[in-house]
C-alpha positions as CSV (number, residue, x, y, z in Angstrom):
1,X,96.7,96.7,113.1
2,X,97.0,95.1,109.7
3,X,100.3,96.9,109.4
4,X,101.9,94.7,112.0
5,X,102.3,91.0,112.5
6,X,103.4,89.5,115.8
7,X,104.4,85.8,115.7
8,X,102.0,83.3,117.1
9,X,99.2,85.9,117.6
10,X,97.4,85.3,114.3
11,X,96.2,81.7,113.8
12,X,96.5,80.3,110.3
13,X,93.1,79.1,109.1
14,X,92.8,75.5,107.9
15,X,92.4,76.6,104.3
16,X,94.9,79.5,104.3
17,X,98.4,80.0,103.1
18,X,100.9,82.3,104.9
19,X,104.0,83.6,103.1
20,X,106.8,85.2,105.1
21,X,110.0,86.7,103.9
22,X,112.8,85.4,106.2
23,X,115.4,87.2,104.0
24,X,115.5,88.8,100.6
25,X,119.0,90.3,100.0
26,X,121.8,89.1,97.7
27,X,125.4,90.1,98.2
28,X,126.6,92.4,99.7
29,X,125.1,91.4,103.1
30,X,123.2,94.0,105.2
31,X,123.0,94.3,108.9
32,X,119.2,94.6,108.8
33,X,118.4,92.0,106.1
34,X,119.1,88.3,105.8
35,X,119.9,86.3,102.7
36,X,117.0,85.0,100.5
37,X,114.5,82.6,102.2
38,X,110.8,82.4,101.8
39,X,108.7,80.5,104.4
40,X,105.4,79.1,103.2
41,X,103.0,77.8,105.9
42,X,99.8,75.9,105.0
43,X,96.7,75.4,107.0
44,X,97.2,71.7,107.0
45,X,100.3,72.1,109.2
46,X,102.9,71.8,106.5
47,X,105.6,74.4,106.1
48,X,108.2,74.8,103.3
49,X,111.3,77.0,102.8
50,X,112.4,78.2,99.5
51,X,116.1,79.0,99.6
52,X,118.0,79.2,102.9
53,X,120.4,82.2,102.6
54,X,122.8,83.5,105.3
55,X,121.0,84.9,108.4
56,X,117.6,83.5,107.6
57,X,117.7,81.0,110.5
58,X,117.6,83.8,113.1
59,X,114.5,85.2,111.5
60,X,112.8,81.8,111.3
61,X,113.3,81.3,115.0
62,X,112.3,84.8,115.8
63,X,109.0,84.1,114.0
64,X,108.3,81.4,116.6
65,X,109.1,78.5,114.1
66,X,111.2,75.9,115.9
67,X,114.4,74.9,114.2
68,X,113.4,71.2,114.9
69,X,110.5,71.7,112.6
70,X,112.5,73.0,109.6
71,X,112.1,70.2,107.2
72,X,111.5,70.7,103.5
73,X,114.0,73.2,102.0
74,X,113.8,73.9,98.2
75,X,117.0,75.3,96.7
76,X,116.8,77.3,93.5
77,X,120.5,77.2,92.7
78,X,123.9,76.8,94.4
79,X,125.1,80.3,94.8
80,X,126.1,80.4,98.4
81,X,123.8,83.4,99.2
82,X,120.9,81.0,98.6
83,X,121.8,78.1,100.9
84,X,124.5,79.2,103.3
85,X,122.4,78.7,106.5
86,X,122.0,75.0,105.8
87,X,125.4,74.4,107.3
88,X,124.4,76.4,110.4
89,X,121.0,74.6,110.7
90,X,122.1,70.9,110.4
91,X,124.3,70.3,113.5
92,X,122.3,72.6,115.8
93,X,118.9,71.2,114.7
94,X,120.0,67.7,115.5
95,X,121.6,68.9,118.9
96,X,118.3,70.6,119.8
97,X,116.1,67.4,119.3
98,X,115.6,67.6,115.6
99,X,116.2,63.8,115.5
100,X,114.8,63.0,112.0
101,X,116.5,63.6,108.7
102,X,116.4,67.0,107.0
103,X,114.9,67.1,103.6
104,X,116.6,69.2,100.9
105,X,115.2,69.5,97.4
106,X,117.2,70.9,94.5
107,X,118.4,70.6,90.9
108,X,121.1,68.5,89.5
109,X,124.1,70.1,87.8
110,X,126.0,69.6,84.6
111,X,128.1,67.0,86.5
112,X,127.3,65.1,89.7
113,X,129.5,67.2,91.9
114,X,127.8,70.4,90.7
115,X,124.3,69.2,91.8
116,X,122.4,69.6,95.1
117,X,123.7,66.2,96.4
118,X,127.2,67.2,95.7
119,X,126.7,70.4,97.6
120,X,125.3,68.5,100.6
121,X,128.2,65.9,100.5
122,X,130.7,68.8,100.6
123,X,128.8,70.5,103.4
124,X,128.9,67.5,105.6
125,X,132.6,67.0,104.9
126,X,133.2,70.6,105.9
127,X,131.1,70.0,109.1
128,X,133.0,66.8,110.0
129,X,134.7,68.2,113.2
130,X,131.4,69.8,114.4
131,X,129.3,66.7,113.7
132,X,131.7,64.4,115.5
133,X,132.0,66.8,118.5
134,X,128.2,66.7,118.9
135,X,128.1,62.9,118.8
136,X,128.0,62.9,122.6
137,X,124.4,64.1,122.4
138,X,121.3,62.1,121.4
139,X,121.0,63.1,117.8
140,X,119.2,60.0,116.2
141,X,119.0,60.5,112.5
142,X,119.3,64.3,112.8
143,X,122.6,64.4,110.9
144,X,121.0,62.6,107.9
145,X,120.0,64.7,104.9
146,X,117.5,63.2,102.5
147,X,118.4,64.9,99.2
148,X,115.7,65.0,96.5
149,X,117.9,65.9,93.5
150,X,115.8,66.3,90.3
151,X,116.9,66.7,86.7
152,X,117.4,70.5,86.2
153,X,116.4,70.0,82.5
154,X,113.0,68.5,83.5
155,X,110.4,71.2,82.4
156,X,107.5,71.6,84.9
157,X,108.3,68.3,86.6
158,X,106.9,67.4,90.0
159,X,109.5,67.3,92.7
160,X,107.2,67.1,95.7
161,X,103.7,65.6,96.1
162,X,102.2,64.9,99.5
163,X,99.2,65.9,101.7
164,X,97.6,67.5,98.8
165,X,100.6,69.7,98.1
166,X,102.3,69.7,94.7
167,X,105.6,71.4,93.9
168,X,106.7,71.7,90.3
169,X,110.0,73.0,88.9
170,X,111.4,74.4,85.7
171,X,114.8,75.4,84.4
172,X,116.0,79.0,84.8
173,X,118.8,81.0,83.1
174,X,121.3,82.0,85.7
175,X,125.1,81.8,85.4
176,X,125.3,78.1,84.5
177,X,123.3,74.9,84.2
178,X,121.4,73.9,87.4
179,X,119.1,76.8,88.3
180,X,115.4,76.3,88.8
181,X,112.2,78.0,89.7
182,X,109.3,76.5,91.8
183,X,105.5,76.5,91.9
184,X,103.6,75.2,94.9
185,X,99.9,74.4,94.6
186,X,97.6,73.4,97.5
187,X,93.9,73.8,98.2
188,X,93.3,76.0,95.2
189,X,96.1,78.3,96.2
190,X,99.4,78.8,94.4
191,X,102.8,80.3,95.1
192,X,105.6,80.8,92.6
193,X,109.2,81.6,93.4
194,X,111.5,82.3,90.5
195,X,115.0,82.5,92.1
196,X,117.7,84.7,90.6
197,X,117.1,85.2,86.9
198,X,116.2,87.7,84.2
199,X,112.5,87.8,83.2
200,X,111.6,85.3,80.5
201,X,108.6,83.7,78.7
202,X,109.0,80.4,80.7
203,X,108.6,82.2,84.0
204,X,105.5,84.0,82.7
205,X,104.0,80.7,81.5
206,X,104.7,78.8,84.8
207,X,103.3,81.7,86.9
208,X,100.1,82.0,85.0
209,X,97.1,82.0,87.3
210,X,99.2,82.0,90.5
211,X,98.0,83.8,93.6
212,X,101.4,85.0,94.8
213,X,104.5,85.4,92.6
214,X,108.0,86.3,93.6
215,X,110.5,87.2,91.0
216,X,113.8,88.0,92.6
217,X,115.6,91.3,92.1
218,X,118.4,91.3,89.6
219,X,121.0,94.1,89.1
220,X,121.2,96.4,86.1
221,X,124.8,97.3,85.0
222,X,124.4,100.6,86.7
223,X,123.2,98.9,89.8
224,X,126.3,96.7,89.9
225,X,128.5,99.7,89.7
226,X,126.7,101.6,92.4
227,X,125.8,98.8,94.9
228,X,128.8,96.6,94.5
229,X,131.5,98.8,93.1
230,X,131.9,96.9,89.9
231,X,134.1,98.5,87.3
232,X,132.0,99.5,84.2
233,X,133.5,96.9,81.9
234,X,132.7,94.1,84.4
235,X,129.2,95.4,85.1
236,X,128.2,95.2,81.5
């Protein structure tokens, strides 16, 4: 049935792109839905993850995608609901024979500590006890994180180009400096992921002609009151 998909039962064609939602909820968390994460698989064997929110790792593994093969993660911004499972992935990926560095792509911030590299540095400091405890296992370079931090102000810049795949980025308006959107192009197919932000003309321009576009949900003031219990003054 076209209404169902069972992992590893539908072979991805050499010229196809498969897009799977590993999570799509912001705060508050839900028992039946993980934090934001979009998995993009290509027919050339490459796979990419756009955001890595809490709970997404269990869904990635349930889809039959090994944690050792999670490699290129693109972060839209540093609200924790968009990257929380990185701290869960890193030590256990290395422990489970993911012996090569993890690659994380993301924007800079207004200051160095507010960028993607600063987040990764802080995460590894937080994980210090765990990482040292697992040093008894063969981990190779599994604890290493190759951070590709690009300038958040760079409009439509290229942040990934390999195996015929090009990923571009552009600035987004969301809370403070350092939020970005992404567009992946490969084999005449294109995928756009906006990340949290209100609709704007730049998103429309960067999404033009794309095959698949995701613009994340954002709350209205009434929605903030009803879903999160915000007082009316704060919701506005």
